[in-house]
KELUMVO-720695 format. One line per 10 residues: number of its first residue (from 1); for each residue y negated, x negated, z of C-alpha. Coordinates in nm, 3 decimals, always signed. Last residue first. Example, Ala and Ser with C-alpha at 12.3 -4.5 7.8 and 13.67 -1.06 7.14 Angstrom:
% KELUMVO-720695
2 = +0.106 -1.367 +0.714 | +0.450 -1.230 +0.780
This chain:
% KELUMVO-720695
186 = +2.060 -6.300 -2.388 | +2.209 -6.659 -2.311 | +2.567 -6.688 -2.236 | +2.637 -6.796 -1.866 | +2.649 -7.117 -1.663 | +2.817 -7.391 -1.853 | +2.811 -7.719 -1.667 | +2.590 -8.007 -1.723 | +2.585 -8.030 -1.312 | +2.184 -8.066 -1.259
176 = +2.083 -7.934 -1.562 | +2.276 -7.634 -1.557 | +2.373 -7.466 -1.878 | +2.270 -7.146 -2.068 | +2.439 -7.048 -2.348 | +2.323 -6.941 -2.699 | +2.588 -6.838 -2.974 | +2.606 -7.029 -3.305 | +2.950 -7.137 -3.250 | +3.176 -6.912 -3.068
166 = +3.181 -6.854 -2.653 | +3.503 -6.621 -2.588 | +3.725 -6.905 -2.471 | +3.520 -7.004 -2.163 | +3.288 -7.319 -2.215 | +3.350 -7.691 -2.115 | +3.100 -7.941 -2.190 | +2.977 -8.205 -2.497 | +2.601 -8.262 -2.500 | +2.456 -8.346 -2.845
156 = +2.132 -8.160 -2.847 | +2.237 -7.881 -3.072 | +2.569 -7.822 -2.829 | +2.901 -7.926 -2.852 | +3.187 -7.711 -2.713 | +3.492 -7.815 -2.526 | +3.775 -7.517 -2.455 | +3.798 -7.315 -2.113 | +4.044 -7.108 -1.964 | +3.925 -6.969 -1.618
146 = +4.147 -6.680 -1.610 | +4.417 -6.663 -1.859 | +4.328 -6.433 -2.118 | +4.482 -6.610 -2.405 | +4.581 -6.312 -2.643 | +4.399 -6.480 -2.950 | +4.332 -6.829 -2.913 | +3.960 -6.928 -2.892 | +3.819 -7.100 -3.202 | +3.720 -7.430 -3.173
136 = +3.378 -7.545 -3.082 | +3.054 -7.686 -3.280 | +2.702 -7.575 -3.275 | +2.695 -7.418 -2.943 | +2.298 -7.350 -2.880 | +2.134 -7.473 -2.565 | +1.928 -7.266 -2.314 | +1.849 -7.447 -1.995 | +1.890 -7.433 -1.621 | +1.741 -7.610 -1.342
126 = +1.395 -7.703 -1.517 | +1.362 -8.054 -1.615 | +1.198 -8.321 -1.434 | +1.057 -8.614 -1.614 | +1.012 -8.990 -1.588 | +0.835 -9.261 -1.390 | +0.519 -9.263 -1.581 | +0.293 -9.549 -1.420 | -0.058 -9.473 -1.393 | -0.071 -9.367 -1.040
116 = +0.291 -9.263 -0.963 | +0.411 -9.032 -1.234 | +0.677 -8.756 -1.292 | +0.621 -8.546 -1.576 | +0.735 -8.188 -1.543 | +0.913 -7.996 -1.808 | +0.832 -7.701 -2.085 | +1.047 -7.694 -2.362 | +0.884 -7.658 -2.691 | +1.160 -7.852 -2.897
106 = +1.475 -7.890 -2.664 | +1.566 -8.151 -2.424 | +1.868 -8.080 -2.235 | +2.118 -8.372 -2.354 | +1.818 -8.606 -2.351 | +1.769 -8.564 -1.994 | +2.034 -8.831 -1.898 | +1.899 -9.122 -2.100 | +1.535 -9.036 -2.097 | +1.358 -9.387 -2.022
96 = +1.594 -9.558 -2.277 | +1.465 -9.317 -2.522 | +1.089 -9.438 -2.524 | +0.825 -9.194 -2.357 | +0.517 -9.091 -2.561 | +0.223 -8.893 -2.403 | +0.003 -8.640 -2.574 | -0.338 -8.535 -2.414 | -0.370 -8.181 -2.485 | -0.594 -8.152 -2.169
86 = -0.417 -7.843 -2.005 | -0.083 -7.851 -2.155 | -0.016 -8.204 -2.150 | +0.176 -8.324 -2.464 | +0.524 -8.468 -2.450 | +0.628 -8.715 -2.746 | +0.991 -8.876 -2.767 | +1.025 -9.211 -2.927 | +1.361 -9.372 -3.019 | +1.330 -9.243 -3.400
76 = +1.088 -8.990 -3.393 | +1.110 -8.709 -3.137 | +0.937 -8.348 -3.084 | +0.693 -8.165 -2.907 | +0.817 -8.163 -2.530 | +0.587 -7.945 -2.343 | +0.411 -8.087 -2.003 | +0.348 -7.988 -1.631 | +0.215 -8.248 -1.451 | +0.382 -8.382 -1.154
66 = +0.209 -8.657 -0.940 | +0.391 -8.878 -0.667 | +0.182 -9.037 -0.373 | +0.404 -9.283 -0.228 | +0.410 -9.276 +0.170 | +0.346 -9.632 +0.325 | +0.628 -9.720 +0.558 | +0.650 -9.726 +0.959 | +0.993 -9.779 +1.155 | +0.986 -9.562 +1.449
56 = +1.399 -9.564 +1.481 | +1.522 -9.869 +1.324 | +1.625 -9.813 +0.930 | +1.977 -9.804 +0.759 | +1.979 -9.809 +0.377 | +2.189 -9.622 +0.149 | +2.107 -9.656 -0.242 | +2.090 -9.455 -0.526 | +1.966 -9.587 -0.871 | +1.726 -9.400 -1.103
46 = +1.549 -9.749 -1.163 | +1.209 -9.657 -1.104 | +1.269 -9.346 -0.887 | +1.501 -9.518 -0.662 | +1.682 -9.267 -0.497 | +1.739 -9.304 -0.114 | +2.035 -9.208 +0.136 | +1.933 -9.252 +0.444 | +2.089 -9.370 +0.797 | +1.816 -9.371 +1.116
36 = +1.834 -9.581 +1.403 | +1.816 -9.532 +1.772 | +1.856 -9.814 +2.002 | +2.167 -9.962 +2.170 | +2.419 -9.811 +2.364 | +2.504 -9.432 +2.359 | +2.419 -9.403 +1.988 | +2.124 -9.189 +1.880 | +2.135 -9.156 +1.504 | +1.884 -8.977 +1.291
26 = +2.041 -8.873 +0.974 | +1.886 -8.881 +0.638 | +1.936 -8.712 +0.278 | +1.803 -8.763 -0.090 | +1.476 -8.948 +0.049 | +1.276 -9.037 -0.281 | +1.220 -9.422 -0.337 | +0.921 -9.607 -0.500 | +0.980 -9.973 -0.519 | +0.825 -10.324 -0.362
16 = +1.063 -10.328 -0.058 | +0.995 -9.955 +0.036 | +0.720 -9.714 -0.075 | +0.793 -9.366 +0.029 | +0.881 -9.022 -0.143 | +0.951 -8.722 +0.061 | +1.235 -8.499 -0.092 | +1.455 -8.451 +0.216 | +1.238 -8.514 +0.535 | +1.173 -8.821 +0.708
6 = +0.864 -8.773 +0.976 | +1.075 -8.922 +1.259 | +1.128 -9.254 +1.045 | +0.749 -9.299 +1.040 | +0.496 -9.237 +0.779 | +0.156 -9.423 +0.681
């Protein structure tokens, strides 16, 4: 059991029949009345974010979340296949479980599979991934304005803004947290 005084960012807990990860919290001690804790929690099953206020000292069951390193093998129709690098066990996830992550998955990529007991909650991507630009208009000659960008389409279907000097066929590094261009890949 954990108390509200044990809260820290990233901690997972069971509350109201769901599993939540603490994104942010604040202990508040008003001049009058009892102390309380404001939290921002992510539901790991539904991927929704909610704000909840708890009384100080409330206790919760800590949720034991496991992360297993796996490799993305391939996709067929709406099924995505991952392999455990140690046991070679293959796990299939359906497209609807990976909606936001699909734009960053490339074959052979190593990810972390997040699970709670036997229930698979999703995947955790690396902070940055290398993607190939498959479609982008040519940059205008002489356009040297700072921060000038154009739209590009990557091999995974992600549309993002890139600098004018990026051309089709180039590999770029993209942040999975923001979905924005970071730099050219070497």
